[in-house]
C-alpha positions as a printed Julia matrix, in Angstrom:
319×3 Matrix{Float64}:
 -29.62   -9.64  -37.93
 -28.12  -12.03  -35.28
 -27.44  -10.91  -32.08
 -26.2   -12.26  -28.36
 -28.63  -10.13  -25.29
 -29.2   -11.0   -21.85
 -32.99  -10.61  -21.6
 -32.53  -11.6   -17.63
 -29.87  -11.35  -15.28
 -28.83  -14.42  -14.08
 -29.18  -16.61  -16.92
 -27.41  -17.12  -19.54
 -27.61  -14.68  -23.24
 -29.45  -15.75  -26.03
 -29.3   -15.26  -29.46
 -32.12  -13.06  -31.44
 -32.49  -12.18  -34.43
 -34.17   -8.39  -35.13
 -33.99   -5.56  -37.65
 -30.83   -4.16  -39.63
 -31.77   -0.91  -36.25
 -31.63    3.06  -37.86
 -29.06    5.44  -36.47
 -31.31    8.42  -34.68
 -29.77   11.68  -34.26
 -26.51   11.34  -33.68
 -25.72    8.04  -33.8
 -23.78    6.49  -36.56
 -25.06    2.6   -37.86
 -21.59    0.58  -38.04
 -20.66   -2.54  -39.49
 -19.55   -4.87  -36.62
 -16.62   -6.77  -37.99
 -15.12   -7.44  -34.66
 -15.57   -6.82  -31.36
 -13.37   -7.37  -28.48
 -14.86   -9.37  -25.04
 -14.11   -8.18  -21.44
 -14.59   -9.96  -17.91
 -16.76   -7.67  -17.74
 -18.98   -9.29  -19.94
 -19.49  -11.62  -17.35
 -20.56   -9.62  -14.5
 -23.28   -8.22  -16.61
 -24.59  -11.39  -17.68
 -24.74  -11.99  -13.24
 -26.38   -8.16  -12.46
 -23.2    -7.14  -11.25
 -21.4    -4.94  -13.35
 -22.28   -0.98  -11.73
 -22.35    0.31  -14.67
 -25.46   -2.5   -16.23
 -27.84   -0.63  -19.49
 -31.33   -1.64  -19.93
 -32.52   -5.0   -20.61
 -32.25   -6.5   -22.32
 -28.99   -5.72  -23.34
 -26.75   -6.82  -26.85
 -23.51   -8.05  -25.95
 -20.27   -6.68  -26.37
 -18.21   -3.75  -25.18
 -15.47   -2.54  -27.86
 -15.78   -2.58  -31.78
 -14.41   -1.99  -35.02
 -16.69   -2.22  -37.88
 -17.57    0.07  -40.56
 -19.35    2.92  -41.41
 -22.58    2.32  -43.52
 -24.91    5.18  -42.37
 -25.35    8.37  -40.0
 -28.12    9.78  -38.05
 -30.48   13.18  -39.34
 -28.92   15.71  -39.19
 -25.07   14.27  -37.59
 -22.06   14.96  -38.79
 -19.47   12.63  -38.62
 -17.36   10.3   -40.26
 -18.73    8.87  -43.64
 -20.23    5.61  -45.08
 -17.55    3.77  -45.97
 -14.78    4.94  -43.24
 -13.08    2.18  -40.91
 -14.05    3.22  -37.06
 -13.8     1.4   -33.43
 -16.16    2.6   -30.78
 -16.47    1.81  -26.85
 -20.22    1.35  -27.28
 -20.68   -0.4   -23.85
 -23.01   -3.18  -25.43
 -23.84   -3.76  -28.42
 -21.13   -5.21  -30.15
 -21.93   -8.62  -30.53
 -24.12   -8.29  -33.44
 -23.74   -8.14  -37.36
 -24.83   -4.44  -36.98
 -25.4    -1.16  -34.63
 -26.07    2.33  -33.51
 -23.83    4.16  -31.59
 -22.97    7.75  -30.42
 -21.35    9.58  -32.86
 -19.01   11.52  -30.1
 -17.14    7.78  -29.0
 -16.38    7.14  -32.7
 -12.32    7.38  -33.31
 -11.33    6.59  -36.84
  -8.6     4.33  -38.38
  -5.73    3.62  -40.3
  -5.38    1.38  -42.2
  -2.34    0.35  -41.09
  -4.81   -1.33  -38.13
  -6.67   -4.38  -37.6
 -10.34   -4.87  -36.48
  -8.88   -6.77  -34.68
  -6.31   -4.96  -32.82
  -9.04   -2.35  -33.26
 -11.41   -3.75  -31.1
  -8.46   -5.79  -28.33
  -7.18   -2.0   -27.9
  -9.76    0.66  -26.37
 -10.36   -1.22  -23.24
  -7.32   -2.91  -22.27
  -5.14   -0.93  -23.42
  -6.95    2.56  -22.26
  -7.53    0.65  -18.86
  -3.74    0.73  -18.82
  -2.14    3.76  -19.78
  -5.12    5.6   -18.68
  -4.8     4.76  -14.97
  -1.12    4.52  -14.99
  -0.31    7.62  -16.48
  -2.92   10.49  -15.34
  -3.87    8.73  -12.24
  -1.18    6.21  -10.72
   1.31    9.27  -12.43
   3.62    6.79  -13.34
   7.0     7.71  -13.27
  10.54    6.56  -14.9
  12.44    4.75  -12.58
   9.76    3.4   -10.19
   9.08   -0.31   -9.63
   5.77   -1.31  -10.48
   4.04   -4.68   -9.92
   1.61   -6.05  -12.02
  -1.45   -8.83  -10.87
  -3.17  -10.86  -12.98
  -0.93   -9.63  -16.03
  -1.78  -12.39  -18.59
  -5.18  -11.24  -18.34
  -7.03   -8.67  -20.67
  -6.13   -5.42  -18.99
  -2.57   -6.41  -16.64
  -0.52   -7.5   -20.28
  -1.32   -3.96  -21.07
  -0.8    -3.37  -17.92
   3.09   -4.77  -18.55
   3.36   -3.41  -21.28
   2.96   -0.46  -20.31
   4.53    0.39  -17.68
   7.74   -0.77  -19.15
   6.76    1.96  -22.21
   6.53    4.53  -19.31
   9.9     3.78  -18.3
   9.23    1.18  -14.89
  10.65   -1.96  -13.76
   7.49   -3.9   -13.98
   7.23   -7.51  -11.58
   3.99   -9.98  -13.29
   2.34  -11.94  -11.29
  -0.01  -14.57  -12.58
  -0.6   -18.29  -12.38
   1.78  -21.23  -13.73
   4.35  -20.83  -16.54
   2.54  -20.03  -19.51
   1.46  -17.21  -18.74
   4.52  -16.04  -16.53
   6.26  -16.42  -19.88
   3.87  -14.49  -21.86
   4.52  -11.88  -19.06
   8.27  -11.83  -20.05
   7.29  -11.36  -23.2
   5.8    -7.98  -22.8
   8.51   -6.5   -21.47
   8.09   -7.76  -17.3
  11.71   -7.17  -15.73
  10.82  -10.14  -12.93
   8.1   -12.56  -12.54
   6.41  -14.07   -9.52
   3.89  -17.74  -10.15
   1.17  -16.35   -8.02
   0.52  -20.28   -7.31
   3.63  -21.3    -5.98
   5.79  -18.32   -4.85
   4.94  -15.91   -1.73
   4.42  -12.23   -3.45
   5.07  -10.38   -0.67
   8.21  -12.27    0.54
   9.39  -11.72   -3.3
   8.67   -8.27   -3.5
  10.04   -6.75   -0.6
  13.12   -8.81   -2.01
  12.83   -6.68   -4.95
  12.72   -3.01   -2.81
   9.12   -3.07   -2.82
   6.9    -1.93   -5.12
   5.68    2.32   -5.79
   2.43    1.26   -7.66
   0.86   -2.25   -7.92
  -2.04   -2.24  -10.7
  -4.4    -4.52   -9.57
  -7.34   -6.65  -11.23
  -7.74   -9.52   -8.75
  -8.41   -8.51   -5.03
  -8.69  -11.15   -2.73
  -5.63  -12.08   -1.28
  -3.11  -11.92   -3.56
  -4.24   -7.58   -3.01
  -3.38   -8.01    0.73
   0.09   -9.32    0.03
   0.64   -7.06   -2.08
  -0.33   -4.1    -0.13
   2.03   -5.39    2.29
   5.13   -6.1    -0.08
   4.75   -2.17   -0.95
   7.26    0.78   -0.36
   5.67    4.14    1.53
   3.8     6.47    0.18
   3.21    3.64   -2.84
  -0.77    3.72   -5.17
  -2.53    0.62   -5.71
  -4.93    1.07   -8.55
  -7.87   -1.06   -8.13
  -9.42   -2.16  -11.14
 -11.2    -4.86  -10.15
 -12.11   -8.07   -8.7
 -11.75  -10.73  -10.93
 -10.59  -13.67   -7.7
 -14.36  -13.22   -6.91
 -13.3   -11.14   -3.7
 -13.74   -7.37   -2.38
  -9.99   -7.39   -1.16
  -9.77   -6.6     2.72
  -8.82   -3.05    3.48
  -6.68   -1.83    6.78
  -7.02    2.34    6.4
  -5.02    2.54    9.98
  -2.47    0.99    7.57
  -2.53    3.12    4.41
  -2.45    5.88    7.06
   0.7     4.16    9.3
   2.52    3.64    5.52
   0.77    7.24    3.46
  -0.09    4.04    1.08
  -3.24    5.83   -1.59
  -5.59    3.33   -2.91
  -7.24    4.88   -5.83
 -10.43    3.71   -7.33
 -10.14    3.19  -11.05
 -12.98    2.55  -13.46
 -11.87    3.37  -17.4
 -15.41    3.52  -18.73
 -16.33    6.87  -16.26
 -14.21    8.56  -17.35
 -16.28    9.2   -20.48
 -19.17   11.19  -18.52
 -17.14   13.2   -16.6
 -13.39   14.03  -18.91
 -14.32   12.34  -22.08
 -10.84   14.15  -23.12
  -8.92   11.56  -21.33
  -9.76    8.83  -23.85
 -10.08   10.9   -26.07
  -6.25   12.54  -25.8
  -5.14    8.53  -24.8
  -6.6     6.89  -27.84
  -5.08    9.34  -30.0
  -1.22    8.16  -28.62
  -2.24    4.16  -27.8
  -3.3     4.51  -32.09
   0.06    5.64  -32.51
   1.94    4.14  -30.34
   0.64    0.46  -32.55
   1.11    2.57  -36.06
   4.87    2.81  -34.27
   4.76   -0.79  -33.6
   6.31    0.02  -29.75
   1.95   -1.68  -28.76
   0.51   -5.27  -30.49
  -2.04   -6.21  -28.47
  -1.86  -10.54  -28.01
  -4.55  -12.18  -28.72
  -5.78  -15.59  -27.79
  -8.37  -16.87  -28.96
 -10.23  -15.55  -32.37
 -13.23  -16.73  -32.8
 -15.9   -15.59  -34.99
 -20.12  -14.74  -34.31
 -21.38  -18.41  -33.46
 -18.97  -19.15  -31.31
 -18.57  -16.22  -28.57
 -20.59  -17.71  -26.19
 -17.26  -20.37  -25.72
 -15.29  -16.73  -25.91
 -17.02  -15.54  -23.19
 -16.5   -19.16  -21.37
 -12.93  -18.35  -21.73
 -12.9   -15.98  -19.48
 -14.71  -16.89  -16.85
 -12.36  -20.17  -16.59
  -9.61  -18.15  -17.27
  -7.96  -19.92  -20.13
  -7.61  -17.31  -22.04
  -4.32  -14.36  -21.63
  -4.52  -11.34  -23.04
  -7.53  -10.92  -25.29
 -10.14  -13.12  -27.13
 -11.56  -11.43  -30.05
 -14.98  -12.63  -31.8
 -15.23  -11.61  -35.78
 -18.51  -10.69  -37.72
């Protein structure tokens, strides 16, 4: 089978031909139909991701497909079952073996493409806003990078949770996408004064930040007392400059958040969240925004779309 692998950190991934893998005990073999790409994939190529698998790494963190076989002494969904899985790696391939405890059965109403696009982006925003920040109805949520893979879902879920949502993104096209997802107010990060505009709207109760850098600083200064700031990632490439004395004076909570980490110490948080997201999808309350749907042979093009920030929402690879 064909797969896209990282063999040397910092070097371009390479196409590799291997045999179809055989599931071990506790694993299932999946014929992969779709794989969602994430900014974390580009960090993994550079060796900068916080949870690096050993080399060589088959790329692709979240997949959807059809169960082909179960490993020895393994109880799980029967062959032929449509499933979604967060594997952490292994998705940009024709087949993959994944831990059976991470498998989520898919309803017939959900496409493989939507399932591959939903897990990390919606899961990150849902768990971050509900479980971590405890966003309450009527509060003001400021979303940075609001047209990106996770940012757009934060706009959508924040609105579902009853918040007033301020979306910050660069350019009219991206702002219109955020507005369509439910944003009440939009701010152009390329031309508007983020701090002053948010303060003119009363300030932020919760900040959702997958960007970092200068935008974090501006958002921090626009926070209300007792605001909560979620550090989701650093797509700008710059770590934010923290000023603990300002946090103290304004009683601000700064929260680090890594969705995948819950699989290791509280997996039920992820399981319960995914069940809620699948239900919302079935009710038509959420719908993944996929800006690019590409075949496996164009996976490198999809990664470049993320690296250069030319995509909105999700980039999904079909196999």
